[in-house]
Structures are given as structure tokens and as C-alpha cells.
All heavy atoms as TSV, in Angstrom:
chain	resi	resn	atom	element	x	y	z
A	1	MET	N	N	1.000	5.824	-3.702
A	1	MET	CA	C	1.270	7.250	-3.603
A	1	MET	C	C	1.277	7.803	-5.017
A	1	MET	O	O	1.935	7.272	-5.898
A	1	MET	CB	C	2.620	7.452	-2.924
A	1	MET	CG	C	3.045	8.890	-2.890
A	1	MET	SD	S	4.678	9.124	-2.173
A	1	MET	CE	C	4.370	8.724	-0.496
A	2	ASP	N	N	0.553	8.856	-5.260
A	2	ASP	CA	C	0.580	9.461	-6.587
A	2	ASP	C	C	1.571	10.617	-6.605
A	2	ASP	O	O	1.999	11.124	-5.577
A	2	ASP	CB	C	-0.810	9.907	-7.020
A	2	ASP	CG	C	-1.426	10.911	-6.063
A	2	ASP	OD1	O	-0.818	11.163	-5.012
A	2	ASP	OD2	O	-2.500	11.425	-6.376
A	3	GLU	N	N	1.937	11.022	-7.808
A	3	GLU	CA	C	2.961	12.057	-7.955
A	3	GLU	C	C	2.515	13.434	-7.476
A	3	GLU	O	O	3.349	14.279	-7.197
A	3	GLU	CB	C	3.429	12.145	-9.409
A	3	GLU	CG	C	4.453	11.107	-9.795
A	3	GLU	CD	C	3.839	9.859	-10.369
A	3	GLU	OE1	O	2.716	9.908	-10.866
A	3	GLU	OE2	O	4.493	8.807	-10.292
A	4	THR	N	N	1.226	13.674	-7.349
A	4	THR	CA	C	0.774	15.006	-6.938
A	4	THR	C	C	1.028	15.256	-5.456
A	4	THR	O	O	1.190	16.394	-5.048
A	4	THR	CB	C	-0.720	15.188	-7.238
A	4	THR	OG1	O	-1.457	14.189	-6.531
A	4	THR	CG2	C	-0.990	15.091	-8.719
A	5	THR	N	N	1.071	14.222	-4.639
A	5	THR	CA	C	1.306	14.410	-3.215
A	5	THR	C	C	2.770	14.232	-2.833
A	5	THR	O	O	3.144	14.509	-1.708
A	5	THR	CB	C	0.462	13.423	-2.398
A	5	THR	OG1	O	0.813	12.097	-2.776
A	5	THR	CG2	C	-1.010	13.674	-2.614
A	6	ALA	N	N	3.596	13.774	-3.746
A	6	ALA	CA	C	5.011	13.544	-3.440
A	6	ALA	C	C	5.796	14.839	-3.578
A	6	ALA	O	O	5.377	15.787	-4.237
A	6	ALA	CB	C	5.585	12.498	-4.390
A	7	ILE	N	N	6.944	14.865	-2.958
A	7	ILE	CA	C	7.819	16.027	-3.062
A	7	ILE	C	C	8.362	16.132	-4.485
A	7	ILE	O	O	8.425	17.197	-5.053
A	7	ILE	CB	C	8.966	15.922	-2.048
A	7	ILE	CG1	C	8.398	15.984	-0.629
A	7	ILE	CG2	C	9.986	17.021	-2.254
A	7	ILE	CD1	C	9.401	15.715	0.456
A	8	SER	N	N	8.729	15.010	-5.043
A	8	SER	CA	C	9.235	15.002	-6.412
A	8	SER	C	C	8.824	13.700	-7.090
A	8	SER	O	O	8.542	12.708	-6.416
A	8	SER	CB	C	10.758	15.140	-6.411
A	8	SER	OG	O	11.340	13.981	-5.869
A	9	PRO	N	N	8.807	13.673	-8.409
A	9	PRO	CA	C	8.485	12.424	-9.110
A	9	PRO	C	C	9.491	11.313	-8.822
A	9	PRO	O	O	9.138	10.147	-8.781
A	9	PRO	CB	C	8.508	12.812	-10.583
A	9	PRO	CG	C	8.323	14.288	-10.607
A	9	PRO	CD	C	8.901	14.799	-9.323
A	10	GLU	N	N	10.747	11.691	-8.595
A	10	GLU	CA	C	11.761	10.678	-8.290
A	10	GLU	C	C	11.465	9.987	-6.958
A	10	GLU	O	O	11.626	8.782	-6.816
A	10	GLU	CB	C	13.161	11.299	-8.252
A	10	GLU	CG	C	13.660	11.784	-9.598
A	10	GLU	CD	C	13.163	13.178	-9.944
A	10	GLU	OE1	O	12.640	13.870	-9.061
A	10	GLU	OE2	O	13.301	13.556	-11.115
A	11	LEU	N	N	11.023	10.795	-5.983
A	11	LEU	CA	C	10.664	10.225	-4.685
A	11	LEU	C	C	9.461	9.296	-4.820
A	11	LEU	O	O	9.442	8.211	-4.242
A	11	LEU	CB	C	10.371	11.341	-3.686
A	11	LEU	CG	C	9.946	10.884	-2.294
A	11	LEU	CD1	C	11.044	10.075	-1.631
A	11	LEU	CD2	C	9.569	12.076	-1.451
A	12	ALA	N	N	8.478	9.709	-5.590
A	12	ALA	CA	C	7.302	8.867	-5.799
A	12	ALA	C	C	7.690	7.561	-6.475
A	12	ALA	O	O	7.196	6.493	-6.098
A	12	ALA	CB	C	6.270	9.604	-6.640
A	13	THR	N	N	8.589	7.616	-7.439
A	13	THR	CA	C	9.040	6.402	-8.118
A	13	THR	C	C	9.775	5.490	-7.152
A	13	THR	O	O	9.564	4.275	-7.150
A	13	THR	CB	C	9.954	6.770	-9.308
A	13	THR	OG1	O	9.242	7.638	-10.171
A	13	THR	CG2	C	10.386	5.543	-10.060
A	14	ALA	N	N	10.628	6.058	-6.310
A	14	ALA	CA	C	11.378	5.251	-5.348
A	14	ALA	C	C	10.450	4.592	-4.337
A	14	ALA	O	O	10.599	3.408	-4.018
A	14	ALA	CB	C	12.411	6.125	-4.641
A	15	VAL	N	N	9.478	5.343	-3.852
A	15	VAL	CA	C	8.537	4.785	-2.882
A	15	VAL	C	C	7.686	3.702	-3.521
A	15	VAL	O	O	7.474	2.634	-2.944
A	15	VAL	CB	C	7.667	5.908	-2.272
A	15	VAL	CG1	C	6.515	5.329	-1.463
A	15	VAL	CG2	C	8.517	6.821	-1.414
A	16	ASN	N	N	7.208	3.960	-4.720
A	16	ASN	CA	C	6.381	2.965	-5.404
A	16	ASN	C	C	7.152	1.693	-5.685
A	16	ASN	O	O	6.620	0.590	-5.541
A	16	ASN	CB	C	5.817	3.542	-6.703
A	16	ASN	CG	C	4.704	4.527	-6.445
A	16	ASN	OD1	O	4.048	4.479	-5.422
A	16	ASN	ND2	N	4.503	5.443	-7.381
A	17	SER	N	N	8.424	1.807	-6.072
A	17	SER	CA	C	9.206	0.597	-6.337
A	17	SER	C	C	9.467	-0.164	-5.043
A	17	SER	O	O	9.465	-1.397	-5.033
A	17	SER	CB	C	10.515	0.941	-7.038
A	17	SER	OG	O	11.349	1.709	-6.197
A	18	GLY	N	N	9.681	0.564	-3.939
A	18	GLY	CA	C	9.864	-0.107	-2.653
A	18	GLY	C	C	8.612	-0.827	-2.198
A	18	GLY	O	O	8.671	-1.950	-1.703
A	19	VAL	N	N	7.463	-0.194	-2.384
A	19	VAL	CA	C	6.194	-0.821	-2.004
A	19	VAL	C	C	5.930	-2.041	-2.878
A	19	VAL	O	O	5.481	-3.082	-2.394
A	19	VAL	CB	C	5.043	0.203	-2.095
A	19	VAL	CG1	C	3.688	-0.475	-1.986
A	19	VAL	CG2	C	5.207	1.254	-1.015
A	20	ASP	N	N	6.200	-1.945	-4.163
A	20	ASP	CA	C	6.011	-3.090	-5.055
A	20	ASP	C	C	6.922	-4.249	-4.657
A	20	ASP	O	O	6.502	-5.403	-4.666
A	20	ASP	CB	C	6.289	-2.693	-6.506
A	20	ASP	CG	C	5.214	-1.782	-7.075
A	20	ASP	OD1	O	4.097	-1.757	-6.506
A	20	ASP	OD2	O	5.497	-1.092	-8.081
A	21	LEU	N	N	8.149	-3.942	-4.295
A	21	LEU	CA	C	9.086	-4.987	-3.893
A	21	LEU	C	C	8.603	-5.679	-2.632
A	21	LEU	O	O	8.628	-6.904	-2.540
A	21	LEU	CB	C	10.480	-4.394	-3.680
A	21	LEU	CG	C	11.564	-5.360	-3.219
A	21	LEU	CD1	C	11.846	-6.382	-4.319
A	21	LEU	CD2	C	12.824	-4.613	-2.868
A	22	LEU	N	N	8.144	-4.905	-1.654
A	22	LEU	CA	C	7.661	-5.504	-0.412
A	22	LEU	C	C	6.390	-6.308	-0.626
A	22	LEU	O	O	6.204	-7.343	0.002
A	22	LEU	CB	C	7.417	-4.419	0.632
A	22	LEU	CG	C	8.655	-3.853	1.294
A	22	LEU	CD1	C	8.270	-2.734	2.245
A	22	LEU	CD2	C	9.420	-4.916	2.038
A	23	SER	N	N	5.521	-5.846	-1.496
A	23	SER	CA	C	4.279	-6.585	-1.691
A	23	SER	C	C	4.502	-7.869	-2.479
A	23	SER	O	O	3.782	-8.835	-2.289
A	23	SER	CB	C	3.239	-5.710	-2.384
A	23	SER	OG	O	3.687	-5.337	-3.667
A	24	THR	N	N	5.515	-7.918	-3.340
A	24	THR	CA	C	5.770	-9.152	-4.082
A	24	THR	C	C	6.662	-10.107	-3.310
A	24	THR	O	O	6.468	-11.317	-3.368
A	24	THR	CB	C	6.421	-8.853	-5.447
A	24	THR	OG1	O	7.611	-8.088	-5.241
A	24	THR	CG2	C	5.488	-8.091	-6.339
A	25	ASP	N	N	7.640	-9.599	-2.559
A	25	ASP	CA	C	8.555	-10.458	-1.826
A	25	ASP	C	C	8.241	-10.518	-0.338
A	25	ASP	O	O	9.011	-11.079	0.430
A	25	ASP	CB	C	9.996	-9.966	-2.006
A	25	ASP	CG	C	10.503	-10.186	-3.421
A	25	ASP	OD1	O	9.924	-11.036	-4.109
A	25	ASP	OD2	O	11.455	-9.508	-3.817
A	26	GLY	N	N	7.133	-9.953	0.072
A	26	GLY	CA	C	6.803	-9.914	1.492
A	26	GLY	C	C	6.585	-11.283	2.094
A	26	GLY	O	O	7.045	-11.571	3.191
A	27	THR	N	N	5.894	-12.155	1.372
A	27	THR	CA	C	5.613	-13.488	1.889
A	27	THR	C	C	6.891	-14.285	2.076
A	27	THR	O	O	7.075	-14.944	3.095
A	27	THR	CB	C	4.656	-14.231	0.939
A	27	THR	OG1	O	3.479	-13.449	0.776
A	27	THR	CG2	C	4.279	-15.588	1.490
A	28	SER	N	N	7.791	-14.215	1.120
A	28	SER	CA	C	9.042	-14.955	1.262
A	28	SER	C	C	9.912	-14.371	2.361
A	28	SER	O	O	10.598	-15.108	3.073
A	28	SER	CB	C	9.800	-14.982	-0.063
A	28	SER	OG	O	10.105	-13.671	-0.484
A	29	ALA	N	N	9.859	-13.063	2.555
A	29	ALA	CA	C	10.633	-12.443	3.639
A	29	ALA	C	C	10.080	-12.866	4.994
A	29	ALA	O	O	10.848	-13.194	5.904
A	29	ALA	CB	C	10.610	-10.928	3.499
A	30	ILE	N	N	8.770	-12.877	5.133
A	30	ILE	CA	C	8.161	-13.295	6.394
A	30	ILE	C	C	8.465	-14.766	6.653
A	30	ILE	O	O	8.763	-15.162	7.785
A	30	ILE	CB	C	6.647	-13.021	6.379
A	30	ILE	CG1	C	6.406	-11.521	6.424
A	30	ILE	CG2	C	5.947	-13.714	7.533
A	30	ILE	CD1	C	4.967	-11.120	6.207
A	31	ALA	N	N	8.410	-15.599	5.624
A	31	ALA	CA	C	8.727	-17.015	5.786
A	31	ALA	C	C	10.186	-17.211	6.195
A	31	ALA	O	O	10.494	-18.058	7.037
A	31	ALA	CB	C	8.437	-17.763	4.489
A	32	ALA	N	N	11.085	-16.431	5.627
A	32	ALA	CA	C	12.499	-16.553	5.981
A	32	ALA	C	C	12.737	-16.134	7.424
A	32	ALA	O	O	13.475	-16.802	8.161
A	32	ALA	CB	C	13.345	-15.708	5.033
A	33	VAL	N	N	12.111	-15.047	7.860
A	33	VAL	CA	C	12.264	-14.598	9.243
A	33	VAL	C	C	11.675	-15.636	10.197
A	33	VAL	O	O	12.264	-15.939	11.239
A	33	VAL	CB	C	11.605	-13.218	9.445
A	33	VAL	CG1	C	11.506	-12.854	10.911
A	33	VAL	CG2	C	12.380	-12.156	8.687
A	34	GLY	N	N	10.546	-16.203	9.843
A	34	GLY	CA	C	9.945	-17.246	10.680
A	34	GLY	C	C	10.832	-18.470	10.794
A	34	GLY	O	O	10.970	-19.050	11.872
A	35	ALA	N	N	11.447	-18.871	9.693
A	35	ALA	CA	C	12.344	-20.025	9.719
A	35	ALA	C	C	13.556	-19.753	10.601
A	35	ALA	O	O	14.001	-20.629	11.357
A	35	ALA	CB	C	12.785	-20.377	8.306
A	36	VAL	N	N	14.091	-18.547	10.526
A	36	VAL	CA	C	15.235	-18.192	11.370
A	36	VAL	C	C	14.835	-18.206	12.842
A	36	VAL	O	O	15.582	-18.703	13.691
A	36	VAL	CB	C	15.801	-16.821	10.957
A	36	VAL	CG1	C	16.791	-16.297	11.976
A	36	VAL	CG2	C	16.457	-16.911	9.596
A	37	MET	N	N	13.655	-17.684	13.156
A	37	MET	CA	C	13.203	-17.670	14.550
A	37	MET	C	C	13.009	-19.087	15.083
A	37	MET	O	O	13.382	-19.384	16.226
A	37	MET	CB	C	11.911	-16.866	14.674
A	37	MET	CG	C	12.119	-15.380	14.485
A	37	MET	SD	S	10.580	-14.439	14.503
A	37	MET	CE	C	10.094	-14.653	16.197
A	38	LEU	N	N	12.437	-19.965	14.278
A	38	LEU	CA	C	12.264	-21.352	14.715
A	38	LEU	C	C	13.601	-22.050	14.899
A	38	LEU	O	O	13.781	-22.838	15.831
A	38	LEU	CB	C	11.393	-22.115	13.711
A	38	LEU	CG	C	9.921	-21.735	13.705
A	38	LEU	CD1	C	9.189	-22.454	12.575
A	38	LEU	CD2	C	9.286	-22.067	15.039
A	39	THR	N	N	14.550	-21.767	14.020
A	39	THR	CA	C	15.882	-22.363	14.145
A	39	THR	C	C	16.565	-21.885	15.418
A	39	THR	O	O	17.176	-22.690	16.146
A	39	THR	CB	C	16.734	-22.010	12.917
A	39	THR	OG1	O	16.066	-22.482	11.750
A	39	THR	CG2	C	18.108	-22.633	13.004
A	40	LEU	N	N	16.483	-20.591	15.708
A	40	LEU	CA	C	17.081	-20.071	16.935
A	40	LEU	C	C	16.413	-20.653	18.177
A	40	LEU	O	O	17.088	-20.948	19.167
A	40	LEU	CB	C	17.004	-18.549	16.951
A	40	LEU	CG	C	17.945	-17.832	15.987
A	40	LEU	CD1	C	17.680	-16.331	16.025
A	40	LEU	CD2	C	19.391	-18.126	16.325
A	41	ALA	N	N	15.101	-20.826	18.141
A	41	ALA	CA	C	14.404	-21.427	19.277
A	41	ALA	C	C	14.851	-22.873	19.475
A	41	ALA	O	O	15.069	-23.312	20.609
A	41	ALA	CB	C	12.894	-21.360	19.059
A	42	ALA	N	N	15.008	-23.619	18.391
A	42	ALA	CA	C	15.478	-24.999	18.490
A	42	ALA	C	C	16.898	-25.053	19.046
A	42	ALA	O	O	17.221	-25.919	19.872
A	42	ALA	CB	C	15.404	-25.676	17.123
A	43	LEU	N	N	17.751	-24.135	18.618
A	43	LEU	CA	C	19.115	-24.099	19.147
A	43	LEU	C	C	19.129	-23.749	20.629
A	43	LEU	O	O	19.938	-24.299	21.391
A	43	LEU	CB	C	19.958	-23.096	18.359
A	43	LEU	CG	C	20.386	-23.532	16.967
A	43	LEU	CD1	C	21.088	-22.392	16.241
A	43	LEU	CD2	C	21.287	-24.745	17.042
A	44	ALA	N	N	18.255	-22.862	21.046
A	44	ALA	CA	C	18.183	-22.501	22.464
A	44	ALA	C	C	17.749	-23.691	23.311
A	44	ALA	O	O	18.311	-23.938	24.380
A	44	ALA	CB	C	17.227	-21.333	22.654
A	45	VAL	N	N	16.771	-24.436	22.827
A	45	VAL	CA	C	16.312	-25.621	23.558
A	45	VAL	C	C	17.426	-26.675	23.592
A	45	VAL	O	O	17.673	-27.293	24.639
A	45	VAL	CB	C	15.027	-26.194	22.918
A	45	VAL	CG1	C	14.686	-27.561	23.478
A	45	VAL	CG2	C	13.874	-25.225	23.126
A	46	LEU	N	N	18.096	-26.867	22.486
A	46	LEU	CA	C	19.195	-27.830	22.437
A	46	LEU	C	C	20.320	-27.426	23.388
A	46	LEU	O	O	20.853	-28.257	24.128
A	46	LEU	CB	C	19.727	-27.950	21.005
A	46	LEU	CG	C	20.872	-28.927	20.791
A	46	LEU	CD1	C	20.400	-30.353	21.062
A	46	LEU	CD2	C	21.401	-28.808	19.381
A	47	PHE	N	N	20.672	-26.138	23.387
A	47	PHE	CA	C	21.717	-25.651	24.287
A	47	PHE	C	C	21.317	-25.849	25.746
A	47	PHE	O	O	22.134	-26.283	26.571
A	47	PHE	CB	C	21.989	-24.169	23.999
A	47	PHE	CG	C	23.024	-23.568	24.894
A	47	PHE	CD1	C	24.360	-23.849	24.712
A	47	PHE	CD2	C	22.647	-22.719	25.929
A	47	PHE	CE1	C	25.320	-23.304	25.545
A	47	PHE	CE2	C	23.597	-22.170	26.763
A	47	PHE	CZ	C	24.942	-22.464	26.571
A	48	LYS	N	N	20.070	-25.565	26.060
A	48	LYS	CA	C	19.590	-25.737	27.430
A	48	LYS	C	C	19.622	-27.203	27.838
A	48	LYS	O	O	20.011	-27.537	28.951
A	48	LYS	CB	C	18.168	-25.175	27.540
A	48	LYS	CG	C	17.637	-25.122	28.925
A	48	LYS	CD	C	16.289	-24.420	28.961
A	48	LYS	CE	C	15.792	-24.332	30.380
A	48	LYS	NZ	N	14.544	-23.588	30.476
A	49	TRP	N	N	19.277	-28.100	26.931
A	49	TRP	CA	C	19.291	-29.521	27.197
A	49	TRP	C	C	20.722	-30.010	27.427
A	49	TRP	O	O	20.995	-30.754	28.372
A	49	TRP	CB	C	18.647	-30.282	26.045
A	49	TRP	CG	C	18.677	-31.768	26.204
A	49	TRP	CD1	C	17.877	-32.500	27.013
A	49	TRP	CD2	C	19.563	-32.671	25.564
A	49	TRP	NE1	N	18.206	-33.834	26.910
A	49	TRP	CE2	C	19.250	-33.956	26.022
A	49	TRP	CE3	C	20.599	-32.524	24.643
A	49	TRP	CZ2	C	19.932	-35.080	25.598
A	49	TRP	CZ3	C	21.282	-33.647	24.220
A	49	TRP	CH2	C	20.948	-34.894	24.691
A	50	VAL	N	N	21.646	-29.572	26.597
A	50	VAL	CA	C	23.049	-29.987	26.743
A	50	VAL	C	C	23.615	-29.439	28.046
A	50	VAL	O	O	24.334	-30.144	28.764
A	50	VAL	CB	C	23.876	-29.521	25.521
A	50	VAL	CG1	C	25.361	-29.671	25.777
A	50	VAL	CG2	C	23.452	-30.296	24.288
A	51	LYS	N	N	23.302	-28.197	28.364
A	51	LYS	CA	C	23.791	-27.599	29.601
A	51	LYS	C	C	23.246	-28.330	30.821
A	51	LYS	O	O	23.971	-28.609	31.783
A	51	LYS	CB	C	23.414	-26.125	29.642
A	51	LYS	CG	C	24.092	-25.345	30.746
A	51	LYS	CD	C	23.820	-23.873	30.603
A	51	LYS	CE	C	22.568	-23.534	31.341
A	51	LYS	NZ	N	22.331	-22.097	31.486
A	52	ALA	N	N	21.970	-28.691	30.794
A	52	ALA	CA	C	21.368	-29.422	31.912
A	52	ALA	C	C	21.983	-30.811	32.042
A	52	ALA	O	O	22.209	-31.296	33.159
A	52	ALA	CB	C	19.850	-29.515	31.726
A	53	ALA	N	N	22.239	-31.459	30.922
A	53	ALA	CA	C	22.846	-32.793	30.976
A	53	ALA	C	C	24.284	-32.724	31.480
A	53	ALA	O	O	24.752	-33.616	32.190
A	53	ALA	CB	C	22.795	-33.435	29.587
A	54	PHE	N	N	24.993	-31.682	31.158
A	54	PHE	CA	C	26.390	-31.555	31.559
A	54	PHE	C	C	26.518	-31.220	33.041
A	54	PHE	O	O	27.392	-31.759	33.729
A	54	PHE	CB	C	27.061	-30.468	30.702
A	54	PHE	CG	C	28.514	-30.277	31.015
A	54	PHE	CD1	C	29.451	-31.204	30.597
A	54	PHE	CD2	C	28.940	-29.175	31.730
A	54	PHE	CE1	C	30.793	-31.041	30.888
A	54	PHE	CE2	C	30.269	-28.994	32.028
A	54	PHE	CZ	C	31.211	-29.940	31.607
A	55	PHE	N	N	25.661	-30.336	33.559
A	55	PHE	CA	C	25.807	-29.880	34.931
A	55	PHE	C	C	24.997	-30.683	35.953
A	55	PHE	O	O	25.048	-30.399	37.131
A	55	PHE	CB	C	25.415	-28.406	35.049
A	55	PHE	CG	C	26.443	-27.495	34.450
A	55	PHE	CD1	C	26.145	-26.761	33.301
A	55	PHE	CD2	C	27.701	-27.363	34.983
A	55	PHE	CE1	C	27.076	-25.909	32.733
A	55	PHE	CE2	C	28.651	-26.548	34.438
A	55	PHE	CZ	C	28.335	-25.810	33.311
A	56	SER	N	N	24.248	-31.685	35.501
A	56	SER	CA	C	23.502	-32.451	36.508
A	56	SER	C	C	23.920	-33.902	36.546
A	56	SER	O	O	24.903	-34.314	36.146
A	56	SER	CB	C	22.021	-32.376	36.253
A	56	SER	OG	O	21.668	-32.732	34.953
């Protein structure tokens, strides 16, 4: 975003810094979210297995 289309230069600076942060840390953020999702899926399977073993 350039400063000519922004409401103010401060807004353009804030948006640009946010975009830079996401583009540099985006891969690590996606990897962290993926790891959390896999961990939750493993816990769900483990819970289901324990529940089935307990009630059958």
C-alpha cells in the first residue's frame, strides 16, 4: 500500500509493518497452527480409544 491511497501516513506505516510481519513470520505461524491441530487430533483419537476401552 502506498501513502497516496492511505487515509494517513501513519495508517500506511501500520499496515505495511503488519504485512511485513505476516510475510516474514507467516510460515512459522502456519507451522505452529498445524502442529496444534495435529496434537488436538491425536488427543481426540487417544480419548476415543480410552473411552472405548473403558466402556466395552
